[in-house]
C-alpha positions in Angstrom: -164.9 -29.5 57.7 -164.4 -26.1 56.5 -165.3 -24.2 53.6 -162.6 -23.4 50.9 -163.9 -20.2 50.3 -162.9 -19.0 53.6 -159.3 -19.8 53.0 -157.5 -16.6 53.0 -156.6 -16.1 49.1 -152.9 -15.5 49.2 -152.0 -12.2 47.5 -149.8 -12.3 44.7 -146.4 -10.5 44.7 -146.4 -6.7 44.6 -145.7 -5.7 41.0 -142.9 -3.1 41.2 -143.8 0.2 40.4 -143.0 1.5 36.4 -140.2 3.6 36.6 -139.7 6.2 33.7 -136.4 5.7 31.8 -133.6 7.7 32.7 -132.7 9.7 29.7 -129.5 9.1 28.5 -126.7 12.2 29.3 -126.2 14.3 26.3 -122.5 15.1 25.8 -121.6 18.8 24.8 -121.8 19.5 21.3 -118.7 21.3 20.5 -119.8 22.0 16.9 -122.6 24.0 17.9 -120.2 25.6 20.6 -117.9 26.5 18.1 -120.3 27.9 15.9 -121.6 30.2 18.7 -118.4 31.3 19.6 -117.6 32.1 15.8 -120.8 33.8 15.3 -120.4 36.2 18.3 -117.0 37.2 17.2 -117.8 37.9 13.7 -120.9 40.1 15.6 -118.1 41.9 17.4 -115.6 42.4 14.0 -118.8 43.9 12.2 -119.8 46.0 15.1 -115.9 47.6 15.3 -115.7 47.8 11.5 -119.1 49.3 10.5 -120.5 51.0 13.5 -118.2 51.9 16.7 -114.8 50.7 18.2 -113.0 51.7 21.2 -109.5 53.8 20.8 -106.8 54.4 23.0 -104.6 57.6 23.1 -100.8 56.9 22.9 -99.4 60.2 22.3 -99.1 63.6 23.2 -99.5 65.2 20.0 -103.6 65.9 20.4 -103.1 67.9 23.9 -104.7 69.6 25.5 -107.7 68.4 24.1 -106.8 64.6 24.3 -104.2 63.1 27.1 -101.9 59.8 26.7 -104.4 57.2 28.5 -107.9 58.6 27.1 -110.1 56.0 26.2 -112.7 56.9 23.5 -115.2 55.7 20.9 -114.6 56.1 17.3 -117.7 56.0 15.0 -117.2 54.4 11.7 -120.2 55.3 9.5 -119.9 59.4 9.3 -117.9 59.0 6.0 -118.6 55.8 4.8 -116.8 52.6 4.8 -113.2 51.9 3.1 -110.4 49.5 3.4 -109.4 50.9 6.6 -112.8 50.3 8.1 -111.9 46.8 8.9 -111.1 46.1 12.7 -107.1 44.8 11.7 -106.8 46.4 8.2 -106.4 43.0 6.8 -108.0 44.3 3.5 -105.4 45.5 0.9 -104.7 49.4 0.9 -107.3 50.7 -2.0 -109.2 54.5 -3.1 -112.5 52.5 -3.2 -115.3 54.1 -0.6 -118.8 53.2 0.1 -121.4 56.2 1.2 -118.3 58.2 1.4 -118.9 61.7 2.9 -116.5 64.3 3.5 -115.3 65.6 7.2 -116.4 68.7 8.4 -113.8 71.5 9.6 -112.6 70.5 13.3 -113.4 67.0 13.2 -111.2 64.5 15.2 -110.4 61.5 12.9 -108.5 58.1 12.5 -106.1 58.1 10.1 -103.6 55.2 8.5 -100.9 56.8 6.9 -99.2 55.4 3.7 -96.2 54.1 5.6 -97.8 52.3 8.7 -100.8 50.2 9.5 -101.5 51.7 12.8 -104.5 54.1 13.6 -103.3 58.0 14.3 -105.6 60.6 15.2 -105.7 63.9 13.8 -107.6 67.2 13.6 -109.2 68.1 10.0 -108.0 71.8 9.5 -108.7 72.0 5.5 -111.0 70.3 3.3 -110.7 69.4 -0.8 -110.0 72.5 -2.8 -108.7 74.4 0.2 -105.5 76.3 -0.2 -103.5 76.2 3.1 -100.4 77.4 4.3 -98.6 77.3 7.7 -97.0 80.6 8.7 -95.0 81.4 12.2 -97.5 78.4 13.3 -100.5 79.7 12.0 -102.9 78.2 9.8 -103.7 80.2 6.3 -106.8 79.0 4.7 -107.3 80.4 1.0 -105.6 83.4 1.8 -106.8 84.4 5.4 -105.1 83.6 8.6 -107.3 81.7 10.8 -108.2 83.3 14.0 -106.0 82.2 16.9 -106.3 83.8 20.2 -104.2 83.6 23.4 -105.9 81.5 26.2 -104.9 81.2 30.0 -102.3 78.2 30.2 -103.9 75.0 30.5 -102.8 72.9 33.1 -101.9 69.3 32.4 -101.5 66.8 35.6 -97.9 65.9 35.9 -99.0 62.2 35.6 -95.4 60.9 36.2 -96.3 57.3 36.2 -97.7 58.0 32.1 -95.1 56.4 29.5 -94.6 56.7 26.4 -92.2 54.9 24.4 -90.9 53.4 27.8 -90.1 56.9 29.1 -92.2 59.9 31.0 -94.5 61.4 28.2 -94.5 64.8 29.6 -90.8 65.7 31.0 -88.7 66.0 27.6 -91.4 68.1 25.6 -92.4 70.1 28.7 -90.3 70.3 31.7 -89.7 73.9 31.6 -93.8 74.5 32.1 -93.7 72.4 35.3 -95.1 73.9 38.3 -96.7 73.1 41.8 -99.9 74.6 42.4 -100.9 76.0 46.3 -102.6 72.3 46.3 -99.6 70.5 46.3 -100.5 69.1 42.8 -97.4 69.1 40.3 -99.1 70.4 36.9 -97.7 71.5 33.4 -99.0 75.0 32.5 -98.3 74.7 28.9 -99.1 77.8 26.2 -102.4 77.8 25.0 -103.9 79.3 22.0 -107.9 79.0 20.7 -108.1 78.4 17.0 -111.4 78.8 15.1 -111.9 77.5 11.7 -114.3 78.9 9.3 -117.4 77.0 10.1 -116.7 78.3 13.5 -115.7 75.1 14.8 -113.2 76.2 18.0 -110.6 74.3 19.9 -107.4 74.9 22.3 -104.3 74.2 20.9 -100.8 74.1 22.5 -97.6 76.3 20.6 -94.4 76.6 22.7 -91.5 76.3 20.5 -90.1 77.4 17.2 -89.5 74.5 14.8 -89.4 74.1 11.0 -93.2 72.7 10.5 -94.1 76.0 12.0 -93.9 77.3 8.2 -95.1 75.3 5.4 -95.8 76.9 1.7 -98.9 77.4 0.1 -100.3 74.0 -1.2 -104.2 73.2 -2.8 -105.9 70.2 -0.7 -106.8 67.8 -3.9 -110.5 66.6 -4.4 -110.6 63.2 -2.4 -108.1 64.4 0.6 -108.2 66.6 3.9 -105.0 68.3 5.5 -104.7 67.0 9.0 -103.0 68.4 12.0 -102.3 67.6 15.6 -103.4 70.0 18.6 -100.4 70.2 19.9 -98.6 71.4 17.2 -95.1 71.2 18.1 -95.2 67.7 18.8 -97.3 66.2 15.9 -96.5 64.2 12.8 -99.0 65.1 10.8 -100.0 66.9 7.0 -97.2 69.2 7.7 -94.5 66.3 8.4 -93.0 64.4 5.3 -93.4 60.4 5.5 -89.9 59.8 6.2 -89.9 61.8 9.1 -93.0 59.4 10.3 -95.4 62.0 9.4 -98.4 61.9 7.0 -96.8 63.3 3.6 -99.3 66.2 3.0 -103.1 65.7 2.4 -104.6 62.4 3.3 -107.0 60.5 1.0 -110.3 60.2 2.3 -110.2 56.5 1.5 -107.5 56.4 4.3 -109.8 58.1 7.0 -111.3 55.3 8.9 -113.8 57.2 11.5 -114.7 60.0 13.4 -113.6 60.3 17.5 -116.9 61.2 19.4 -116.6 61.3 23.2 -114.3 59.4 25.9 -115.2 56.8 27.5 -112.9 57.1 30.6 -109.0 58.1 31.2 -106.2 56.6 33.3 -103.4 58.3 34.6 -100.9 55.7 34.3 -100.7 54.5 38.0 -102.8 51.4 37.3 -101.3 48.1 37.4 -102.7 44.7 35.2 -104.9 44.2 38.0 -108.3 46.0 37.3 -109.2 46.8 40.9 -106.2 49.0 40.4 -108.1 51.1 37.6 -110.3 53.0 40.4 -107.7 55.1 41.6 -106.1 55.8 38.3 -109.1 57.5 36.8 -108.8 61.0 35.7 -111.7 63.0 37.1 -114.2 64.6 34.7 -112.7 63.2 31.7 -115.6 60.7 31.3 -118.4 61.0 28.9 -116.2 64.0 27.4 -117.7 65.0 23.8 -115.0 65.2 20.9 -117.4 67.4 18.6 -115.8 70.8 18.5 -118.3 73.5 19.9 -119.5 75.8 16.9 -118.9 79.1 17.5 -121.9 80.9 16.0 -120.8 84.5 14.8 -122.6 87.9 16.3 -125.2 89.2 14.4 
């Protein structure tokens, strides 16, 4: 007879190890995604409207200092804010200004003309209260001719791939000045002058033909206005030119000034395509990070 206590005791069936509950797969929170996208777009628009925005040069009116294809940064705050500050100019045209300030002689500014909604870029050559006339292509400011000295012809790369309104930018305006350098490079050698405004701001301009806007009767710049001109004096629709010829129609209200050009970020010569890989070969040398603030000539003591 055997002792029951010695009989093997069957082991209970092993319970399966407890497993952690698998979390349910969360769906995409589309409301949060859209909110994040909207906030990001609002931040970009706010930066463009209140701090700075990029700008592209589409015309020859500011040569030789700005070339077609230059990309630059425009700061929005130097003269305060107004209806032009909004990136897309959706605000109604008005005269209000916040923290308004007056540009300095020689500043390159962005302006929205009365008859257009797109930005133009010009240089400030007369301030509120100034008397200005143009005599044989030369600025006469408060009865005194602005110094204008001849400089060696500036050399502008031919850039035959660059188009303005569908046609080569430089051929019609400067064809007679095209030349080939000993290196084999084609350039336009253009008649160049250096202009120096009363505060010492100095910069190059181009003058090469006789045209009607080389002579403009004297006028006084009203309070809250500035007189603007392009550096390419014979190819700029600016304050000398009436609105019906796509000009600015005289002195420009400060409420139409949208910012100050600061520096060039990069420049393309027109040979680039839609593929960003082609942009490297189209980059112009020695233009990136060029300041657009005119140097100030200190008078000799």
